[in-house]
C-alpha angles and dihedrals in degrees: 000000000000117000119260115264087226088066092052100051124086113222100200131067128252109270100238133134095285090055093058095043090052091043091055094046091048093049089050090049089048090056095047093041095047091049092046090057100039101036111014094044090035097232092137131226099278097048092041091051091051091049096048093042088054092049091047090050092054094044097046092047089055092046092052094047099050113092100225143027118284114184096207093050095045091052091046089059091048090051092050089055092052095049092044089046093053094054096037091051090049091048090052097044099040113016096037088039094228091134125218093288095047094044093048092049091051092047094047086053091050093048094047089047092053091048093047094047089047091052093049096044098045105021096242144036115236134188104171102040118045114155109150129068092239092053089048092050089056091042093055095041088055093049092050091051093044094050092047092049091048090058093053091047091052093050092048095053094044098046114016098033088044097227094126124218098295094041090051090048090051092048094051090043088055093048090049090052088056090051090049088052092051089051092050099041110024138054095233112146110283089213092057091047093048094054093044089052092046094053095046096047085066098062089042088058090044092053093046092046091052089046089057099045109029120096123266089251089058092049097262137119093245095225090144128238098265100048090044091050092051093050093047092045091055091047092050092048092050094049093047088053092047095048093046090051091053089052091087114204112253132204113288098214095114142009096260090061091049091053090053090059101054104064131093 
């Protein structure tokens, strides 16, 4: 019996420069969008979290059920994790009174638990080749946890650590540069470096998002959550379209060719 096409198709994009650019913009949009709903519209952290978790659940179920990679759908799920992560982190830190350190510690434990269970259940943790529904479920659980953790880390550095929004952004940019250097010049596990970078691009986006939307007295540019979100959304859409257009369709005579067509 011929193998199922579902088992031959990668469901995640190639991790190249465009991936990280879109990811940072999407996480920044998640920060401004989450704040727009929970704070500007006054829905509150608990109700906003319930709303965004429900949207994430719908989006991720569709993503897992489709048979091949769709850039717009993939990034929609990413965006849903960043908005849900923003309000969930704020709920844990502020409404549940865990504080940034307590919230971060809890989220680190959750992320590590997901990754350990993933490793024990499937034998390996992957980031660039996900082809089964079970692997996808672990992948998206890890992404939701990492994007929630990233929000708490960003708020901690900007507020408790006293670095401010731009100082926090500079710190995380520097750490990401070190991760890039480790990728280029060492043999450190690519999987480890990916998840470190994935977590840390979220607080970078959180601090940049706050820098765009907070008032001048708070050290921000005072653009407002709604205008900033609209600008970021248009930027993300444009980049997704550009990246998808560059992923030229290849011949579909074998599975290798199919894999070449699914990455951004």
